[in-house]
N, C-alpha and C positions, 0 to 999 in steps of 0.2 A: 548493855547500854552504859556508856561512860558516865562517870560521876564528875560533876563540875565542882571544883573546890574554890571557895571564895576566901582568900586570905583575910585574916583578922587585921584591920587597920584602924587607926584612930578615927573618930567621927569627923574631925576636921579634914582629914585626907579623903575620906569617903565623899564628903561634900564637894571637894575639889574635883575628884574624879567624875562625880555626877555633873558638875557644872561644865566641864570641858568634854567629857565623855568619849574622847578618842573618835569622834564621829565627824567626818568632813562636812556634812550638812549642818550640824550644830555649830561648828566653828564658822561656817559661812554666814549663818544667821547672826551670831555674835559679831562677826566682823562687819557685816552690813550695818547693824545698829550702832556699833562703835564709830563707824565712819560717817553715817548719815543722820545720826540722832534719832529721836522718837519717830516710830513708823508703825503703820498697821501691819497685820499679817499679810494682807494683799500686797502692800508695798514691798515688804521683805521678800515675798515670793517672786514678784516681778523683778526686783533688783538682784536676786541671787539665781534666778532660773529654776528654783525648786518648786515643787507642787505645793499648793496651799495646805493640804492636809499634813504634809511633812513639816512645813514651817510652823503650823499651829501646834503640832505635837512637840516640836522642839521648844517653842516659846513657853508652853505649859511646863515642860521639864525645867527649863532655865528659870522660870518664875519660882517653881518649887525649890530650886537650889539657891534662890536669892540673887542670881546673876542678872536678872532683868526685873523690871517692875511694869505693871500694867496700869494705864489710866484711861477710864475708870477701872478700879480693881476688879479682877475677874470674879472675886468672891461676892460682889454685890448682887442683890436679888435682880432677877431678869427685868422686872418692871423699872428698876432704877437705871438700867443700862439701855433700854429700848431707844433706838434712834441715835445712839452714841457709838462711835467707832473706838475700839480699844487701841490705844497707841502704846507701844512697848519701848522702853528705854533701858540701856545698859546701866547697871549699878557698878561704876568703875571701882569703887573701894572694895566691893565684894569680889570682883574679878581679880584685883590685885592680891587680895588675901588668898584666894584659891591658887593663883599662879605661884605665889611664894610657898604655899604648902606643898604643891607638886615639886617645886624646886628642892625643898628640904627632903622629900621622899626619894628623889633621884640623886641626892647628895650633891646637888649643884650649888646650894646656898646653905648657910648655917641657920 
């Protein structure tokens, strides 16, 4: 069985890789939110043509990476979120930071 090697990279680059992920679906989710502003997972799924479970998984990953925020926050107790739709927004400053970090790793910027 092949062994997968994960190169050692700085934490900032790891966060950038996690945020963008090299995944077309994740990029579509980010693109939709960047263009249309705050949206629910259902709105993102409808707008991108992706399945809701796929969109939710990417939104959770993007929130963990700091690339999007949820309102109300996903970490709130369920009783505080009942009846409220979670709307996700892009954190533009965080995306810019990740984008720049990837550029440095690829020797595209200083």
